[in-house]
C-alpha positions as CSV (number, residue, x, y, z in Angstrom):
1,M,-10.6,3.1,-15.8
2,S,-8.4,5.6,-14.0
3,K,-5.2,5.6,-12.0
4,Q,-3.3,8.1,-10.0
5,F,0.4,8.6,-10.6
6,S,2.5,7.9,-7.5
7,V,4.4,11.2,-7.9
8,G,3.1,14.6,-8.9
9,G,-0.6,14.0,-8.3
10,G,-1.3,13.4,-12.0
11,Q,-4.0,11.0,-13.3
12,Y,-4.7,9.2,-16.5
13,K,-8.1,7.9,-17.4
14,F,-8.9,5.4,-20.2
15,F,-12.5,5.9,-21.5
16,F,-14.7,3.9,-23.9
17,D,-17.9,5.9,-24.5
18,N,-20.9,4.7,-26.6
19,Q,-23.8,6.9,-27.7
20,G,-27.0,6.2,-29.7
21,A,-29.6,8.8,-30.6
22,T,-32.6,9.3,-32.9
23,S,-33.9,12.6,-34.2
24,N,-36.7,13.9,-36.4
25,S,-35.0,17.2,-37.1
26,P,-35.1,18.2,-40.8
27,I,-31.4,19.0,-40.7
28,T,-30.5,15.5,-39.4
29,T,-28.6,13.4,-41.8
30,L,-28.4,10.1,-39.9
31,S,-31.0,8.7,-37.6
32,P,-30.6,6.5,-35.6
33,F,-27.0,7.7,-35.0
34,Y,-24.2,5.9,-33.2
35,S,-20.8,7.2,-32.0
36,V,-18.0,5.3,-30.3
37,D,-15.2,7.3,-28.5
38,I,-12.0,5.6,-27.3
39,G,-9.2,7.7,-25.7
40,V,-7.0,8.6,-22.8
41,L,-7.4,11.7,-20.6
42,F,-4.3,13.0,-18.8
43,T,-4.6,15.5,-15.9
44,Q,-1.6,17.0,-14.2
45,P,-2.2,19.4,-11.2
46,L,0.2,22.4,-11.2
47,L,-0.6,23.9,-7.8
48,R,-3.3,22.3,-5.7
49,N,-3.0,18.5,-5.3
50,R,0.5,18.5,-7.0
51,S,2.7,17.8,-3.9
52,I,-0.1,16.0,-2.0
53,D,-3.7,15.0,-2.6
54,I,-6.4,13.2,-0.6
55,Y,-5.1,9.8,-1.8
56,R,-1.5,10.3,-0.9
57,H,-2.6,12.0,2.3
58,D,-4.7,8.9,3.4
59,I,-1.9,6.4,2.4
60,R,0.8,8.2,4.3
61,I,-1.4,8.5,7.4
62,Q,-2.5,4.8,7.3
63,R,1.2,3.8,7.2
64,K,1.7,5.9,10.4
65,R,-1.4,4.3,11.9
66,L,0.1,0.8,11.2
67,T,3.3,1.8,13.1
68,Q,1.2,3.2,15.9
69,S,-0.6,0.0,16.3
70,D,2.8,-1.8,16.5
71,F,3.8,0.6,19.4
72,D,0.4,-0.1,21.1
73,F,1.1,-3.8,20.9
74,R,4.6,-3.4,22.3
75,L,3.3,-1.3,25.2
76,S,0.8,-4.1,26.0
77,V,3.5,-6.8,25.9
78,I,5.8,-4.7,28.1
79,A,2.9,-4.2,30.6
80,V,2.1,-8.0,30.7
81,I,5.8,-9.0,31.1
82,A,6.3,-6.4,33.9
83,Q,3.2,-7.7,35.7
84,A,4.4,-11.3,35.4
85,Q,7.8,-10.2,36.7
86,Q,6.3,-8.6,39.8
87,A,4.2,-11.7,40.5
88,Y,7.2,-13.9,40.0
89,W,9.5,-12.1,42.4
90,E,6.6,-11.9,44.9
91,L,6.3,-15.7,44.7
92,V,10.1,-16.0,45.2
93,Y,9.8,-13.9,48.4
94,A,6.8,-16.0,49.6
95,L,8.7,-19.3,49.2
96,R,11.8,-18.0,50.9
97,D,9.8,-16.5,53.7
98,Q,8.0,-19.9,54.1
99,R,11.4,-21.6,54.5
100,N,12.4,-18.9,56.9
101,Q,9.4,-19.5,59.1
102,L,9.9,-23.2,59.0
103,S,13.5,-22.6,60.1
104,S,12.2,-20.5,62.9
105,L,9.8,-23.3,64.0
106,N,12.7,-25.8,63.9
107,L,14.8,-23.5,66.1
108,A,11.9,-23.2,68.6
109,R,11.5,-27.0,68.7
110,E,15.2,-27.5,69.1
111,Q,15.1,-25.0,72.0
112,L,12.2,-27.0,73.5
113,H,14.3,-30.2,73.3
114,M,17.2,-28.5,75.1
115,I,14.8,-27.2,77.8
116,E,13.3,-30.7,78.3
117,E,16.8,-32.0,78.9
118,R,17.6,-29.3,81.4
119,V,14.3,-29.6,83.2
120,S,14.8,-33.4,83.5
121,V,18.1,-32.9,85.3
122,G,16.7,-30.0,87.4
123,A,18.9,-27.3,85.7
124,S,15.8,-25.3,84.5
125,A,12.4,-24.6,85.9
126,P,9.3,-26.1,84.2
127,L,8.2,-22.5,83.4
128,E,10.7,-22.3,80.6
129,R,8.9,-25.1,78.9
130,A,5.8,-22.9,78.6
131,Q,8.0,-20.1,77.0
132,A,9.2,-22.6,74.4
133,L,5.8,-23.9,73.7
134,T,4.5,-20.3,73.2
135,Q,7.3,-19.7,70.7
136,I,6.5,-22.9,68.9
137,A,2.8,-21.9,68.6
138,T,3.7,-18.5,67.4
139,S,6.1,-19.9,64.8
140,E,3.5,-22.4,63.6
141,T,1.0,-19.5,63.1
142,N,3.6,-17.5,61.1
143,L,4.4,-20.6,59.0
144,L,0.7,-21.1,58.2
145,S,0.4,-17.5,57.2
146,A,3.5,-17.8,55.0
147,T,2.1,-21.0,53.4
148,Q,-1.2,-19.2,52.6
149,Y,0.7,-16.3,51.0
150,V,2.7,-18.8,48.9
151,T,-0.6,-20.2,47.6
152,T,-2.0,-16.7,46.9
153,T,1.1,-15.5,45.0
154,E,1.4,-18.8,43.1
155,N,-2.2,-18.5,41.9
156,A,-1.6,-14.9,40.9
157,L,1.3,-15.9,38.7
158,K,-0.5,-18.9,37.2
159,Q,-3.4,-16.6,36.3
160,L,-0.9,-14.6,34.2
161,I,0.8,-17.6,32.5
162,L,-2.0,-20.2,32.1
163,R,-4.7,-19.7,29.4
164,D,-7.0,-22.7,30.2
165,P,-8.7,-22.6,33.6
166,T,-8.9,-26.4,33.5
167,A,-5.2,-26.9,32.8
168,A,-3.4,-29.5,34.9
169,A,-0.7,-27.0,35.7
170,W,-3.0,-25.3,38.2
171,S,-2.4,-28.2,40.5
172,A,1.4,-28.2,39.9
173,Q,3.9,-26.3,42.2
174,I,6.0,-23.6,40.6
175,E,9.7,-23.7,41.5
176,P,11.4,-20.4,40.7
177,T,14.9,-20.7,39.2
178,D,15.9,-17.2,38.2
179,Q,18.1,-15.4,40.8
180,P,19.7,-12.3,39.2
181,P,22.9,-11.2,40.9
182,L,23.1,-8.0,42.8
183,A,24.5,-5.2,40.7
184,P,27.7,-3.8,42.2
185,A,27.2,-0.3,40.9
186,P,24.3,2.1,41.0
187,V,22.1,2.7,37.9
188,N,23.5,5.3,35.4
189,L,20.6,7.7,35.3
190,Q,21.5,9.5,32.1
191,D,21.8,6.2,30.2
192,A,18.4,5.1,31.6
193,L,16.8,8.4,30.6
194,G,18.3,8.1,27.1
195,E,16.9,4.5,26.8
196,A,13.4,5.7,27.9
197,F,13.2,8.7,25.6
198,A,14.3,6.4,22.7
199,N,12.2,3.3,23.4
200,R,9.0,4.2,25.3
201,P,6.2,3.1,23.0
202,E,3.7,5.7,24.2
203,L,6.2,8.5,23.5
204,N,7.0,7.1,20.0
205,R,3.3,6.8,19.3
206,L,2.7,10.4,20.2
207,R,5.6,11.4,18.0
208,L,4.0,9.5,15.1
209,Q,0.8,11.5,15.9
210,Q,2.9,14.6,15.4
211,E,4.0,13.3,12.0
212,I,0.4,12.6,11.1
213,N,-0.4,16.2,12.1
214,S,2.4,17.4,9.8
215,I,0.9,15.5,6.9
216,D,-2.5,17.1,7.7
217,I,-1.0,20.6,7.8
218,Q,0.8,19.9,4.5
219,Y,-2.4,18.7,2.9
220,Y,-4.7,21.5,4.2
221,R,-2.1,24.2,3.2
222,N,-2.1,22.7,-0.3
223,Q,-5.9,22.9,-0.4
224,T,-5.8,26.6,0.1
225,L,-4.0,27.1,-3.2
226,P,-5.9,27.8,-6.4
227,R,-6.3,25.0,-8.8
228,F,-4.4,24.9,-12.1
229,D,-4.7,21.6,-13.9
230,A,-3.1,20.9,-17.3
231,Q,-5.3,18.5,-19.3
232,S,-4.8,16.6,-22.5
233,V,-7.1,14.2,-24.3
234,I,-6.1,11.8,-27.1
235,S,-9.1,10.1,-28.6
236,T,-10.4,8.4,-31.7
237,T,-14.0,8.3,-32.8
238,G,-16.2,6.1,-35.0
239,F,-19.6,7.2,-36.5
240,A,-22.4,5.4,-38.3
241,G,-26.1,5.6,-38.7
242,S,-29.1,5.2,-41.0
243,P,-29.6,7.9,-43.6
244,L,-32.7,10.1,-43.7
245,P,-34.2,11.6,-46.8
246,L,-32.5,15.0,-47.4
247,G,-34.5,18.0,-48.3
248,L,-36.2,20.8,-46.4
249,I,-39.6,20.2,-48.1
250,A,-39.8,16.5,-47.7
251,G,-41.9,15.0,-45.0
252,N,-45.3,15.2,-43.4
253,P,-46.9,18.7,-43.8
254,T,-48.5,18.4,-40.3
255,T,-45.1,18.1,-38.7
256,N,-42.7,19.7,-41.2
257,S,-43.1,23.5,-41.6
258,S,-41.2,23.6,-44.9
259,S,-43.4,20.8,-46.3
260,F,-46.5,22.6,-45.0
261,L,-45.5,25.8,-46.8
262,F,-44.7,24.0,-50.0
263,N,-48.1,22.3,-49.8
264,Q,-49.8,25.6,-49.4
265,I,-48.0,27.0,-52.5
266,N,-49.2,24.1,-54.6
267,Q,-52.8,24.6,-53.3
268,L,-52.7,28.3,-54.4
269,R,-51.2,27.3,-57.8
270,G,-54.0,24.7,-58.2
271,S,-56.7,27.4,-57.4
272,L,-55.2,29.6,-60.1
273,G,-55.1,26.7,-62.6
274,L,-51.4,26.4,-62.5
275,T,-49.4,23.2,-62.6
276,P,-48.2,22.1,-59.1
277,V,-44.5,22.3,-58.5
278,P,-43.1,18.8,-58.1
279,I,-41.1,17.9,-54.9
280,P,-37.5,17.3,-55.8
281,P,-36.2,13.8,-55.0
282,A,-34.7,13.4,-51.5
283,T,-31.3,11.9,-51.3
284,S,-28.7,11.4,-48.4
285,S,-25.4,13.3,-48.5
286,A,-23.8,10.9,-46.0
287,P,-20.7,9.0,-47.2
288,G,-21.1,5.3,-47.7
289,N,-18.7,4.3,-44.9
290,L,-20.9,6.1,-42.3
291,I,-24.1,4.2,-43.2
292,G,-24.8,1.3,-40.9
293,G,-25.5,0.3,-37.3
294,Y,-23.5,0.2,-34.0
295,F,-21.0,-2.3,-35.3
296,R,-20.3,-0.2,-38.3
297,A,-19.5,2.7,-36.0
298,L,-17.3,0.4,-34.0
299,S,-15.4,-0.6,-37.1
300,N,-14.9,3.1,-38.0
301,V,-12.9,3.7,-34.8
302,G,-9.5,4.9,-35.8
303,D,-10.7,6.9,-38.8
304,F,-11.1,10.2,-36.8
305,H,-8.5,11.4,-34.3
306,A,-8.5,14.3,-31.9
307,V,-5.9,15.8,-29.6
308,T,-7.1,18.3,-27.1
309,L,-4.9,20.5,-24.8
310,G,-6.4,22.6,-22.0
311,L,-5.9,24.3,-18.7
312,A,-8.5,24.0,-16.0
313,I,-8.4,27.0,-13.6
314,E,-10.4,27.1,-10.3
315,I,-9.9,30.0,-7.9
316,P,-12.0,29.7,-4.8
317,I,-13.3,32.8,-3.2
318,R,-12.0,33.1,0.4
319,N,-11.8,29.3,0.6
320,R,-13.0,29.2,4.2
321,T,-13.2,25.5,4.6
322,A,-9.6,24.8,3.7
323,K,-8.4,27.7,5.8
324,A,-10.4,26.4,8.8
325,N,-9.0,22.9,8.4
326,L,-5.5,24.3,8.2
327,A,-6.0,26.4,11.4
328,G,-7.5,23.4,13.2
329,A,-4.5,21.2,12.2
330,R,-2.1,23.9,13.5
331,I,-3.9,24.1,16.8
332,Q,-3.8,20.3,17.1
333,G,0.0,20.5,16.4
334,A,0.4,22.9,19.3
335,Q,-1.6,20.6,21.5
336,L,0.5,17.6,20.5
337,L,3.7,19.5,21.3
338,A,2.4,20.2,24.8
339,Q,1.4,16.5,25.2
340,V,4.9,15.4,24.1
341,R,6.5,17.7,26.6
342,A,4.2,16.6,29.4
343,L,4.8,12.9,28.6
344,E,8.5,13.5,28.5
345,Q,8.3,15.0,32.0
346,T,6.2,12.0,33.2
347,I,8.7,9.6,31.7
348,E,11.6,11.4,33.4
349,V,9.9,11.3,36.7
350,D,9.1,7.6,36.2
351,V,12.7,6.7,35.3
352,R,14.1,8.7,38.2
353,N,11.8,7.1,40.7
354,A,12.5,3.6,39.3
355,A,16.3,4.2,39.3
356,Q,16.2,5.5,42.9
357,A,14.1,2.5,43.9
358,V,16.8,0.2,42.5
359,E,19.5,2.0,44.3
360,I,17.6,2.1,47.6
361,T,16.7,-1.6,47.5
362,R,20.2,-2.4,46.6
363,R,21.5,-0.7,49.7
364,Q,18.7,-2.3,51.8
365,I,19.9,-5.7,50.7
366,L,23.5,-4.8,51.9
367,T,22.2,-3.5,55.3
368,A,19.7,-6.4,55.8
369,R,22.4,-8.9,54.9
370,A,24.8,-7.4,57.5
371,A,21.9,-7.4,60.1
372,R,21.2,-11.0,59.4
373,E,24.8,-12.0,59.7
374,S,25.0,-10.2,63.1
375,A,21.8,-11.8,64.3
376,E,23.2,-15.3,63.4
377,I,26.4,-14.6,65.4
378,Q,24.4,-13.3,68.3
379,L,22.1,-16.3,68.4
380,A,24.9,-18.7,68.1
381,G,26.7,-17.0,71.0
382,E,23.6,-16.9,73.1
383,Q,22.9,-20.5,72.6
384,K,26.4,-21.4,73.8
385,R,25.8,-19.2,76.8
386,Y,22.5,-21.0,77.4
387,R,24.2,-24.4,77.3
388,T,26.7,-23.3,80.0
389,G,23.9,-21.9,82.1
390,L,24.9,-18.2,81.6
391,S,21.7,-17.3,79.7
392,T,18.0,-17.8,79.9
393,T,15.3,-19.2,77.6
394,F,13.8,-15.8,77.2
395,L,17.0,-14.3,75.8
396,V,17.6,-17.2,73.4
397,L,14.0,-17.0,72.1
398,Q,14.4,-13.2,71.7
399,F,17.6,-13.6,69.6
400,Q,15.8,-16.3,67.6
401,N,13.0,-13.8,66.8
402,Q,15.6,-11.2,65.8
403,L,17.2,-13.6,63.4
404,V,13.9,-14.5,61.9
405,N,13.0,-10.9,61.4
406,A,16.5,-10.1,60.0
407,R,16.1,-13.0,57.4
408,T,12.6,-11.8,56.5
409,A,14.0,-8.3,56.0
410,E,16.8,-9.6,53.8
411,I,14.6,-11.7,51.5
412,R,12.0,-8.9,51.4
413,A,14.8,-6.5,50.3
414,E,16.0,-8.9,47.6
415,A,12.5,-9.4,46.3
416,N,12.0,-5.6,46.3
417,Y,15.3,-5.2,44.4
418,N,14.3,-7.6,41.7
419,Q,10.9,-6.0,41.4
420,A,12.6,-2.6,41.2
421,I,14.8,-3.9,38.4
422,A,11.7,-5.1,36.5
423,N,10.1,-1.7,37.0
424,L,13.2,0.1,35.7
425,Q,13.1,-2.1,32.6
426,R,9.5,-1.1,32.1
427,A,10.2,2.6,32.7
428,T,13.1,2.5,30.2
429,A,11.1,0.2,27.8
430,T,14.0,-2.4,27.8
431,T,11.8,-5.2,29.0
432,L,11.6,-6.9,25.6
433,R,15.3,-6.8,25.1
434,A,16.1,-7.9,28.7
435,N,13.8,-10.9,28.4
436,N,14.8,-11.9,24.8
437,V,11.4,-11.1,23.4
438,T,11.2,-10.2,19.7
439,V,8.3,-8.3,18.2
440,K,8.3,-8.3,14.4
441,T,8.0,-4.8,12.9
442,P,5.1,-4.5,10.4
């Protein structure tokens, strides 16, 4: 069992080693022989792997990856909300334009009623009735187109907010309620840029990639260093085994050279009529506490202790792999720096365009509102002139069309303004805060 220290790159390893062996060597005392080693090995890097190693490198990077995935999720949420906002304000425009076209149709019908009264008393020619009917038909066509656009935009919004294609809400009608007020002052560009540079998820993700690259550079630079590891081992050992007969001349002459020579000497003595030399008795010199099996060796653990101190030195020649990895990481760092600068420029352009769109649409609302108010005054005046016989049906219908167009331009400008606000929130990455959406940080 081994474990790394969280600081310093050191490691301790607990070991429990068992060994069993047999031998027919004439100098062997115990066979079979058993040994049991229990101890702890400490290793402390002094250069390479001291400040950072592969384990701490991977842990630090995976923590950055986790935060990167959080930024990816935030970017997706912002994109979905911005898309829903665009669809919502388009639906608001479609509904208001539908009411505007209906109002135009009612004005045309009202004008036809006035013409019918004038024709009945001979104050107007029947030809004017045709003009009014033409206007009514045109208004009905515009109303049908506006109604179709309401259905299209409503379905587009439902597609974003409904999960189940069989949900009953598909048949329901959406009634928009949000009507943000018109901002009295233009957008503060510097504040918007500051928000964008601080909050844009893709920029923060790229900055995290730079931090990952810094970790890589630190690790690969460390791997170019020589290796100096201080090591220490504290262990205790137990021994035991079965004793073998002791003596160089004991044993089988066919396998033991000493026994073979002793046997040859006795044969020569016998041929000379001499008495053979007796083989001395074989005894074991092993202490009694070492005689036994594996469990005896296990019980002897603690009788023998050892403490070892050492220094492991490894000096790689040229170390091309580590140097190549370090050079690659540095090149990647330069590439990331260029990507960050390019993204910052893209974000600045995006924010500037979004802020300008907000200001332009805000002014368009003011001008369209003034045009609509003037068109209402002109139509009211022309209708009064028509009732007194000082105007014609053609002029009244022309002023009605101008009023319809002015109202359409106003509601289009208001929808564009709200969509521009939503786009500015996306560009500055304030969409979540502006819509009270909370994403938990991992």
